[in-house]
Backbone as JSON, one array per atom type, in Angstrom:
{
  "sequence": "XXXXXXXXXXXXXXXXXXXXXXXXXXXXXXXXXXXXXXXXXXXXXXXXXXXXXXXXXXXXXXXXXXXXXXXXXXXXXXXXXXXXXXXXXXXXXXXXXXXXXXXXXXXXXXXXXXXXX",
  "N": [[0.84, -1.18, 0.0], [0.52, 2.21, -0.81], [2.25, 4.97, 0.62], [1.44, 8.2, 1.9], [3.04, 11.15, 1.1], [4.13, 14.47, 1.92], [4.92, 17.38, 0.22], [6.27, 20.41, 0.78], [6.72, 23.29, -0.81], [9.18, 25.87, -1.45], [8.1, 27.97, -2.84], [5.56, 28.18, -1.95], [3.74, 26.25, -2.8], [1.9, 23.27, -2.06], [1.92, 19.86, -1.83], [0.35, 16.77, -1.68], [1.15, 13.47, -2.03], [0.96, 10.13, -3.22], [2.04, 8.83, -5.21], [3.96, 8.96, -8.23], [6.02, 11.36, -9.99], [6.95, 14.29, -11.98], [8.94, 17.16, -11.7], [9.35, 20.54, -12.62], [10.01, 23.47, -14.71], [8.49, 23.14, -16.98], [7.22, 20.43, -16.9], [5.92, 18.61, -18.55], [7.38, 18.12, -20.82], [8.98, 15.96, -20.42], [9.28, 12.56, -21.17], [7.98, 9.96, -19.52], [9.66, 7.06, -18.34], [11.33, 4.05, -17.52], [12.22, 4.98, -15.09], [10.16, 5.6, -13.44], [7.69, 4.13, -11.32], [5.05, 3.83, -12.15], [4.53, 4.72, -15.09], [2.27, 5.43, -16.48], [0.65, 6.97, -14.91], [1.37, 9.95, -13.95], [2.23, 12.63, -11.91], [2.42, 15.98, -12.76], [4.33, 18.59, -11.82], [4.5, 21.92, -11.84], [6.83, 24.51, -11.46], [7.37, 27.95, -10.87], [9.94, 29.89, -12.24], [11.62, 32.43, -13.03], [14.31, 33.02, -13.41], [15.28, 30.78, -14.55], [16.72, 28.75, -13.26], [15.81, 26.32, -12.65], [15.36, 23.37, -14.44], [13.41, 22.51, -17.39], [12.23, 19.93, -17.16], [13.12, 18.89, -14.33], [13.44, 17.09, -12.09], [12.53, 13.75, -11.13], [10.17, 12.0, -9.05], [9.15, 9.59, -6.58], [7.99, 6.61, -4.93], [9.1, 3.66, -3.27], [8.35, 0.72, -1.76], [7.41, 2.21, 0.44], [9.35, 4.12, 0.8], [10.45, 7.32, 0.03], [11.77, 8.75, -2.95], [14.03, 10.69, -5.04], [15.04, 11.69, -8.33], [17.44, 13.24, -10.2], [17.02, 14.53, -13.39], [19.09, 14.92, -15.17], [19.58, 17.62, -15.1], [20.62, 21.07, -15.61], [21.52, 22.53, -13.36], [21.56, 20.79, -11.23], [20.62, 18.75, -8.31], [20.15, 18.75, -4.82], [20.15, 17.12, -1.61], [19.33, 17.79, 1.68], [19.82, 16.23, 4.57], [18.3, 15.72, 7.76], [20.41, 16.68, 10.31], [22.56, 15.45, 9.05], [23.92, 16.57, 6.93], [24.47, 17.93, 3.56], [23.95, 16.57, 0.36], [24.93, 16.05, -3.0], [22.96, 15.0, -5.73], [23.5, 12.29, -7.89], [23.05, 12.37, -11.39], [20.23, 10.78, -13.0], [19.91, 8.73, -11.17], [18.32, 7.07, -8.52], [17.68, 8.54, -5.38], [17.26, 8.1, -1.98], [15.01, 9.85, 0.15], [14.7, 11.07, 3.29], [11.99, 11.65, 5.59], [11.65, 14.98, 6.78], [13.81, 15.94, 5.48], [15.28, 18.29, 3.11], [14.88, 19.01, -0.24], [16.66, 20.49, -2.78], [16.53, 22.23, -5.81], [17.85, 24.03, -8.33], [16.77, 27.33, -7.74], [14.71, 26.64, -6.12], [13.03, 24.76, -3.55], [11.89, 21.89, -1.64], [10.4, 20.74, 1.38], [10.18, 17.59, 2.91], [7.66, 15.61, 4.32], [6.1, 12.88, 6.02], [2.88, 11.61, 5.86]],
  "CA": [[0.0, 0.0, 0.0], [1.32, 3.42, -0.95], [2.29, 5.92, 1.72], [1.26, 9.58, 1.45], [4.1, 12.09, 1.47], [3.77, 15.87, 1.73], [6.0, 18.22, -0.26], [6.0, 21.83, 0.98], [7.68, 23.99, -1.66], [9.59, 27.22, -1.04], [7.26, 28.96, -3.53], [4.23, 28.15, -1.35], [2.94, 25.09, -3.21], [1.77, 22.17, -1.09], [1.5, 18.69, -2.58], [0.25, 15.48, -1.01], [1.28, 12.48, -3.09], [1.26, 8.73, -2.91], [2.44, 8.28, -6.5], [5.22, 9.44, -8.77], [5.82, 12.54, -10.82], [8.06, 15.05, -12.53], [8.9, 18.55, -11.28], [10.17, 21.43, -13.42], [9.33, 24.64, -15.25], [7.53, 22.61, -17.96], [7.5, 19.0, -16.74], [5.28, 17.79, -19.58], [8.33, 17.8, -21.9], [9.64, 14.69, -20.11], [8.55, 11.34, -21.47], [8.3, 9.0, -18.46], [10.13, 5.73, -18.74], [11.52, 3.06, -16.47], [12.57, 5.59, -13.81], [8.94, 5.73, -12.64], [7.01, 2.87, -11.06], [3.81, 3.8, -12.92], [4.65, 5.8, -16.07], [0.96, 5.79, -17.01], [0.03, 7.95, -14.01], [2.46, 10.81, -13.51], [1.87, 13.98, -11.5], [3.3, 16.99, -13.34], [4.37, 19.7, -10.89], [5.16, 23.07, -12.46], [7.31, 25.56, -10.56], [7.73, 29.19, -11.54], [11.35, 30.23, -12.03], [11.99, 33.37, -14.09], [15.76, 32.98, -13.61], [15.56, 29.52, -15.25], [17.67, 27.89, -12.53], [15.16, 25.01, -12.66], [15.2, 22.86, -15.81], [12.01, 22.27, -17.78], [11.91, 18.7, -16.43], [14.31, 18.89, -13.49], [13.61, 15.86, -11.32], [11.41, 12.82, -10.97], [10.03, 11.52, -7.68], [8.24, 8.47, -6.4], [8.27, 5.85, -3.72], [9.23, 2.22, -3.43], [8.24, 0.09, -0.44], [7.19, 3.23, 1.46], [10.5, 5.03, 0.88], [10.39, 8.36, -0.99], [13.03, 8.95, -3.67], [14.09, 11.67, -6.12], [16.05, 11.43, -9.36], [17.74, 14.36, -11.08], [16.85, 14.06, -14.77], [20.17, 15.46, -16.0], [19.38, 19.07, -15.12], [21.82, 21.9, -15.72], [21.97, 23.03, -12.06], [21.63, 19.71, -10.24], [19.69, 18.58, -7.2], [20.79, 18.35, -3.57], [19.29, 16.71, -0.5], [19.86, 18.07, 3.01], [19.23, 15.31, 5.53], [18.34, 16.3, 9.11], [21.56, 16.31, 11.12], [23.52, 14.6, 8.34], [24.59, 17.29, 5.86], [23.89, 18.09, 2.23], [24.57, 15.71, -0.63], [24.54, 16.26, -4.4], [22.4, 13.81, -6.37], [24.02, 11.88, -9.18], [21.95, 12.35, -12.37], [19.65, 9.51, -13.47], [20.04, 7.75, -10.1], [17.38, 7.3, -7.42], [18.25, 8.85, -4.07], [16.25, 8.07, -0.93], [14.82, 11.11, 0.88], [14.06, 10.82, 4.58], [11.12, 12.72, 6.09], [12.42, 16.02, 7.46], [14.86, 16.41, 4.57], [14.96, 19.34, 2.16], [15.4, 18.78, -1.58], [16.84, 21.77, -3.47], [16.81, 22.13, -7.25], [17.9, 25.42, -8.76], [16.46, 28.26, -6.65], [13.48, 26.15, -5.49], [13.23, 23.6, -2.68], [10.73, 21.42, -0.89], [10.62, 19.94, 2.59], [9.4, 16.36, 2.83], [7.13, 14.97, 5.52], [5.29, 11.69, 5.77], [1.58, 11.77, 6.52]],
  "C": [[0.88, 1.24, 0.0], [1.16, 4.31, 0.28], [2.07, 7.31, 1.14], [2.4, 10.43, 2.0], [3.62, 13.5, 1.16], [5.03, 16.63, 1.32], [5.56, 19.67, -0.08], [7.1, 22.62, 0.29], [7.98, 25.4, -1.14], [8.77, 28.3, -1.73], [5.82, 28.95, -3.01], [3.35, 26.99, -1.77], [2.98, 24.01, -2.13], [1.22, 20.98, -1.86], [1.46, 17.48, -1.66], [0.24, 14.43, -2.11], [1.51, 11.09, -2.54], [1.71, 8.03, -4.19], [3.82, 8.75, -6.92], [4.95, 10.62, -9.68], [7.11, 13.15, -11.3], [7.85, 16.51, -12.12], [9.81, 19.35, -12.19], [9.37, 22.63, -13.89], [8.26, 24.24, -16.26], [7.67, 21.09, -17.97], [6.88, 18.1, -17.8], [6.23, 17.44, -20.72], [9.03, 16.47, -21.66], [8.74, 13.52, -20.45], [8.92, 10.29, -20.42], [8.71, 7.65, -19.02], [10.28, 4.85, -17.53], [11.9, 3.67, -15.13], [11.36, 5.71, -12.88], [8.24, 4.39, -12.5], [5.76, 2.72, -11.92], [3.84, 4.93, -13.95], [3.32, 6.21, -16.69], [0.24, 6.81, -16.17], [1.13, 8.79, -13.38], [1.91, 12.18, -13.12], [2.89, 14.94, -12.08], [3.22, 18.23, -12.46], [5.18, 20.83, -11.52], [5.57, 24.07, -11.39], [7.68, 26.78, -11.4], [9.18, 29.52, -11.21], [11.8, 31.11, -13.18], [13.48, 33.35, -14.39], [16.19, 31.72, -14.36], [16.67, 28.71, -14.59], [17.12, 26.46, -12.42], [14.97, 24.59, -14.11], [13.72, 22.62, -16.11], [11.47, 21.0, -17.13], [13.13, 18.41, -15.56], [14.51, 17.57, -12.74], [12.33, 15.03, -11.32], [11.36, 12.41, -9.5], [9.07, 10.34, -7.65], [8.52, 7.79, -5.08], [8.33, 4.37, -4.07], [9.26, 1.62, -2.03], [8.15, 1.12, 0.68], [8.34, 4.19, 1.66], [10.42, 6.01, -0.28], [11.76, 8.5, -1.64], [12.88, 10.1, -4.67], [15.18, 11.25, -7.09], [16.23, 12.69, -10.19], [17.72, 13.83, -12.51], [17.92, 14.59, -15.71], [20.08, 16.96, -16.13], [20.7, 19.81, -15.2], [22.38, 22.28, -14.35], [21.94, 22.0, -10.94], [20.56, 19.76, -9.17], [20.48, 18.17, -5.98], [19.73, 17.95, -2.55], [20.01, 17.06, 0.79], [19.1, 17.19, 3.99], [19.32, 15.91, 6.93], [19.54, 15.77, 9.9], [22.64, 15.54, 10.39], [24.17, 15.29, 7.14], [23.84, 17.28, 4.55], [24.68, 17.27, 1.23], [24.03, 16.03, -2.02], [24.05, 14.94, -4.99], [23.11, 13.53, -7.68], [22.86, 11.85, -10.16], [21.53, 10.92, -12.71], [19.8, 8.37, -12.46], [19.03, 8.07, -9.0], [18.14, 7.54, -6.12], [17.12, 8.87, -3.05], [16.22, 9.42, -0.21], [14.07, 10.79, 2.16], [13.09, 11.95, 4.92], [11.93, 13.69, 6.94], [13.53, 16.58, 6.61], [14.34, 17.53, 3.69], [15.65, 19.01, 0.84], [15.46, 20.12, -2.29], [17.2, 21.51, -4.92], [16.71, 23.53, -7.81], [17.62, 26.32, -7.56], [15.23, 27.83, -5.86], [13.83, 24.96, -4.59], [11.89, 23.12, -2.16], [11.19, 20.63, 0.32], [9.68, 18.75, 2.52], [8.94, 15.92, 4.21], [6.29, 13.77, 5.1], [3.98, 11.85, 6.54], [1.06, 10.45, 7.0]]
}
């Protein structure tokens, strides 16, 4: 059974999700493939970024066995995860990275904090 996670974005957006998706300035440009558990049902999350520090399709997200993950889709400015009490780590492109509740994911000038509901 899927777990519900909450993403609170620095731009004020609030997302509750139990699926997978793509985040970016124009996430519809990404054609989902094997990186997503259910490529037929993808949440497209658009973020405003006039400076274009966020790529059109910057990162994918989802969960596997109740663990939330993100994957940088080869963006120009990368993605980092700040784990509570454990520092900040850069995500390797095209690789899933687990995100613990309480962590902050930063991509370009935008970020979201993750909680589990």
